[in-house]
C-alpha positions as CSV (number, residue, x, y, z in Angstrom):
1,X,0.0,0.0,0.0
2,X,1.1,3.5,-0.7
3,X,1.8,5.5,2.4
4,X,-0.5,8.4,3.4
5,X,0.2,11.4,5.6
6,X,-1.8,9.7,8.4
7,X,-0.1,7.3,10.8
8,X,0.5,3.8,9.5
9,X,-0.4,1.3,12.3
10,X,0.0,-2.4,12.2
11,X,-2.3,-5.1,13.8
12,X,0.2,-5.2,16.7
13,X,-1.2,-2.0,18.2
14,X,-3.7,-3.2,20.8
15,X,-4.5,-0.8,23.7
16,X,-4.6,-2.7,27.0
17,X,-5.9,-1.3,30.3
18,X,-3.3,-1.5,33.0
19,X,-3.9,-0.2,36.5
20,X,-1.7,2.7,37.6
21,X,-3.0,4.0,40.9
22,X,-6.6,5.1,40.3
23,X,-6.1,5.4,36.5
24,X,-5.8,3.0,33.6
25,X,-3.2,3.4,30.9
26,X,-3.1,2.1,27.4
27,X,0.1,0.0,27.0
28,X,1.3,0.0,23.3
29,X,2.6,-3.2,21.8
30,X,4.7,-1.3,19.3
31,X,8.4,-0.7,19.9
32,X,8.9,2.3,17.6
33,X,6.5,5.2,16.9
34,X,7.3,8.0,14.4
35,X,4.9,10.9,14.0
36,X,5.3,13.6,11.3
37,X,9.1,13.4,11.6
38,X,11.3,15.9,9.7
39,X,14.9,16.8,9.6
40,X,16.2,20.0,7.9
41,X,19.8,20.9,7.2
42,X,21.5,24.0,6.0
43,X,24.1,23.5,3.3
44,X,26.6,25.7,1.5
45,X,27.1,27.9,4.6
46,X,30.3,28.1,6.7
47,X,29.6,29.3,10.2
48,X,32.4,31.4,11.7
49,X,33.7,30.4,15.2
50,X,36.4,33.1,15.5
51,X,39.2,30.5,15.6
52,X,42.3,31.0,13.5
53,X,41.8,27.6,11.8
54,X,38.3,28.6,10.7
55,X,39.4,32.1,9.6
56,X,42.1,30.5,7.5
57,X,39.6,28.1,6.0
58,X,37.2,31.0,5.2
59,X,40.0,32.9,3.5
60,X,41.0,29.9,1.4
61,X,37.4,29.1,0.6
62,X,36.9,32.7,-0.6
63,X,39.8,32.4,-3.0
64,X,38.4,29.2,-4.3
65,X,35.0,30.7,-4.9
66,X,33.2,28.9,-2.1
67,X,30.3,30.5,-0.1
68,X,31.3,32.9,2.7
69,X,29.7,33.6,6.0
70,X,26.7,35.8,5.7
71,X,25.3,34.3,2.5
72,X,21.7,33.4,2.7
73,X,21.4,29.8,3.9
74,X,20.2,27.1,1.5
75,X,18.1,24.4,3.3
76,X,17.2,20.9,2.4
77,X,14.8,18.5,4.0
78,X,16.5,15.1,4.5
79,X,13.2,13.8,5.9
80,X,9.7,15.3,5.9
81,X,6.3,14.1,7.2
82,X,7.5,10.6,8.1
83,X,4.9,8.6,10.1
84,X,4.8,4.9,10.9
85,X,4.7,2.4,13.8
86,X,6.7,-0.8,14.3
87,X,5.3,-3.6,16.5
88,X,7.5,-5.4,19.1
89,X,9.2,-8.5,17.8
90,X,9.0,-7.2,14.2
91,X,11.7,-6.7,11.5
92,X,11.1,-3.7,9.3
93,X,13.3,-3.1,6.3
94,X,14.0,0.4,5.1
95,X,14.9,0.8,1.4
96,X,15.6,3.6,-0.9
97,X,18.2,5.1,-3.2
98,X,21.3,6.8,-1.8
99,X,20.3,10.2,-0.4
100,X,16.7,9.2,0.2
101,X,16.9,9.8,4.0
102,X,17.5,6.2,5.3
103,X,20.6,7.0,7.4
104,X,19.1,10.2,8.7
105,X,16.0,8.3,9.9
106,X,18.2,5.8,11.8
107,X,20.3,8.6,13.4
108,X,17.1,10.3,14.6
109,X,15.8,7.0,16.1
110,X,19.2,6.5,17.8
111,X,19.2,10.1,19.2
112,X,22.4,10.9,17.4
113,X,20.8,14.0,16.0
114,X,17.6,15.9,17.0
115,X,14.6,16.3,14.7
116,X,13.5,19.6,13.2
117,X,9.9,18.7,13.6
118,X,7.7,15.8,14.7
119,X,8.8,13.1,17.1
120,X,10.4,9.6,17.2
121,X,9.7,7.4,20.1
122,X,11.6,4.2,20.8
123,X,10.4,2.0,23.7
124,X,13.2,0.1,25.4
125,X,17.0,0.1,25.2
126,X,18.4,0.8,21.8
127,X,21.4,-1.0,20.2
128,X,22.5,1.0,17.1
129,X,24.9,-0.2,14.5
130,X,24.9,2.8,12.1
131,X,28.3,2.4,10.6
132,X,31.3,0.1,10.9
133,X,33.0,0.8,14.2
134,X,30.6,3.5,15.4
135,X,30.6,3.7,19.2
136,X,33.9,2.0,19.6
137,X,36.8,3.8,21.3
138,X,39.8,3.3,19.0
139,X,42.4,3.2,21.8
140,X,40.5,0.5,23.7
141,X,40.8,-3.2,23.0
142,X,37.9,-5.2,21.5
143,X,37.2,-6.7,25.0
144,X,37.2,-3.3,26.6
145,X,34.8,-2.0,23.9
146,X,32.4,-4.9,24.7
147,X,32.4,-3.7,28.3
148,X,32.0,-0.1,27.3
149,X,29.0,-0.9,25.0
150,X,27.3,-2.9,27.8
151,X,27.8,-0.1,30.3
152,X,26.3,2.5,28.0
153,X,23.2,0.2,27.8
154,X,23.1,0.1,31.6
155,X,24.1,-3.5,32.0
156,X,26.0,-4.7,35.1
157,X,29.5,-6.1,34.9
158,X,28.2,-9.5,35.7
159,X,25.7,-9.3,32.8
160,X,28.4,-8.2,30.4
161,X,30.8,-10.9,31.5
162,X,28.1,-13.5,31.0
163,X,27.8,-12.6,27.4
164,X,31.4,-11.8,26.6
165,X,32.4,-15.3,25.4
166,X,29.4,-15.6,23.1
167,X,30.2,-12.2,21.6
168,X,33.8,-13.1,20.9
169,X,32.9,-16.5,19.5
170,X,30.3,-15.0,17.1
171,X,32.7,-12.4,15.9
172,X,35.4,-15.0,15.1
173,X,38.2,-12.6,16.0
174,X,39.3,-14.1,19.4
175,X,43.0,-13.9,18.4
176,X,42.7,-10.1,18.2
177,X,40.1,-9.4,21.0
178,X,42.8,-7.9,23.3
179,X,44.2,-5.6,20.6
180,X,43.2,-1.9,20.3
181,X,40.4,-1.7,17.7
182,X,42.3,1.1,15.9
183,X,44.4,-1.7,14.4
184,X,41.3,-3.7,13.2
185,X,40.4,-4.0,9.5
186,X,36.9,-2.9,8.4
187,X,35.9,-6.5,8.3
188,X,37.0,-7.1,11.9
189,X,35.2,-3.9,13.0
190,X,32.0,-5.2,11.4
191,X,32.2,-8.6,13.0
192,X,32.7,-7.3,16.5
193,X,30.3,-4.4,16.1
194,X,27.5,-6.6,14.9
195,X,28.2,-9.3,17.5
196,X,28.2,-6.7,20.3
197,X,25.0,-5.0,19.1
198,X,23.1,-8.3,18.6
199,X,24.1,-10.0,21.9
200,X,23.8,-7.1,24.4
201,X,20.5,-6.4,26.1
202,X,18.9,-4.0,23.6
203,X,15.1,-4.4,23.0
204,X,15.4,-2.4,19.7
205,X,18.2,-2.8,17.2
206,X,19.0,-0.3,14.5
207,X,21.1,-1.7,11.7
208,X,22.3,0.4,8.8
209,X,23.9,-1.3,5.8
210,X,26.2,-3.7,7.7
211,X,24.9,-6.7,5.8
212,X,26.6,-5.2,2.7
213,X,30.0,-5.6,4.3
214,X,32.0,-8.7,5.0
215,X,32.1,-12.1,3.2
216,X,29.0,-14.0,2.2
217,X,29.3,-16.6,5.0
218,X,29.3,-13.8,7.7
219,X,26.4,-12.0,6.0
220,X,24.4,-15.2,6.2
221,X,25.4,-15.6,9.8
222,X,24.2,-12.1,10.5
223,X,20.8,-12.8,8.9
224,X,20.4,-16.0,11.0
225,X,21.3,-14.0,14.1
226,X,18.6,-11.4,13.3
227,X,16.0,-14.1,13.0
228,X,17.1,-15.4,16.4
229,X,16.8,-11.9,17.9
230,X,13.2,-11.6,16.6
231,X,12.4,-15.0,18.1
232,X,13.5,-13.5,21.4
233,X,10.8,-10.8,21.0
234,X,13.2,-8.0,20.1
235,X,12.6,-5.5,17.3
236,X,14.9,-4.7,14.3
237,X,15.0,-1.9,11.9
238,X,17.2,-2.8,9.0
239,X,18.6,-0.5,6.3
240,X,19.9,-2.4,3.3
241,X,20.3,-2.4,-0.4
242,X,19.9,-6.2,-0.4
243,X,16.5,-7.0,-1.7
244,X,17.1,-10.6,-0.9
245,X,17.5,-9.7,2.8
246,X,14.3,-7.6,2.7
247,X,12.4,-10.5,1.3
248,X,13.9,-13.2,3.5
249,X,14.0,-11.7,7.0
250,X,11.7,-8.7,7.2
251,X,8.0,-8.7,8.2
252,X,7.4,-5.4,6.4
253,X,9.3,-2.8,4.5
254,X,9.2,1.0,4.1
255,X,10.3,2.8,0.9
256,X,11.9,6.3,1.2
257,X,12.4,8.6,-1.7
258,X,13.7,12.2,-1.4
259,X,12.9,12.2,2.3
260,X,9.3,11.1,2.0
261,X,7.6,7.7,2.7
262,X,6.4,6.4,-0.6
263,X,5.3,2.9,0.5
264,X,4.8,0.7,3.5
265,X,3.7,-2.9,3.2
266,X,4.7,-6.5,2.8
267,X,8.3,-7.0,1.8
268,X,7.7,-8.4,-1.7
269,X,5.3,-5.6,-2.5
270,X,7.7,-3.0,-1.2
271,X,10.5,-4.4,-3.2
272,X,8.4,-4.4,-6.4
273,X,7.3,-0.8,-5.7
274,X,10.9,0.3,-5.2
275,X,12.1,-1.4,-8.3
276,X,9.2,-0.3,-10.6
277,X,8.4,3.1,-9.3
278,X,11.7,4.4,-7.9
279,X,14.6,2.8,-9.7
280,X,13.1,2.5,-13.2
281,X,11.4,5.9,-13.0
282,X,14.7,7.6,-12.0
283,X,16.7,5.6,-14.5
284,X,14.4,6.8,-17.3
285,X,14.7,10.5,-16.4
């Protein structure tokens, strides 16, 4: 189905009366709720800070013909009027061309950046894997970064230690786990980052493009791990260009184009809409 400006709700939304003192509250069964979300950026404008470095950059930029401070800002909407719900224990795929707003949406859900308008609500602890190595301290070892990631999620030392061996085994980098991660290859970063995100106690996982990195065997291992996570009742939002992954592991999919939701529905229907209405249309322009 094509998305409308009104909220898209799934059958998982069932208000339940729960006593709270003398009142009853409706407890949602969704894990993520996004309402009229928008993010605007200013581009082509350098903001002066007064520092020598910035003054030098402004001077060189002027010589090169780049915009200077004081020029009227040019704004773009990376996202606009985005509204949808995601039930608990659900995998939603997010697909779209490069620049469609996928990564911006994930950053808003992860609280990396603030929205310009609307709101994004995530119920439960969030594990975000937005890029390879994001959230890792380069000077710390892999083992230390496991502990750091768990502490950020509010886990106790005992809880982290109980999962450490499983995280290391899944990542398949035991030989390097006590090496500072600044020495890791991108593939090693990916293995550890996904393993940490998928094993620590996060109710909602945000995964951006990581299934496109690494060898085929590890990609399949990641897909199986996502299915296990969903079986545990956790929720996953997955950004990927792999239509096979969308079809095989997602319960639904959302199509973004130029910052707007164009379609939300079953994975096969979403992929068909994306390929026919977005890719082919843009290719023929």
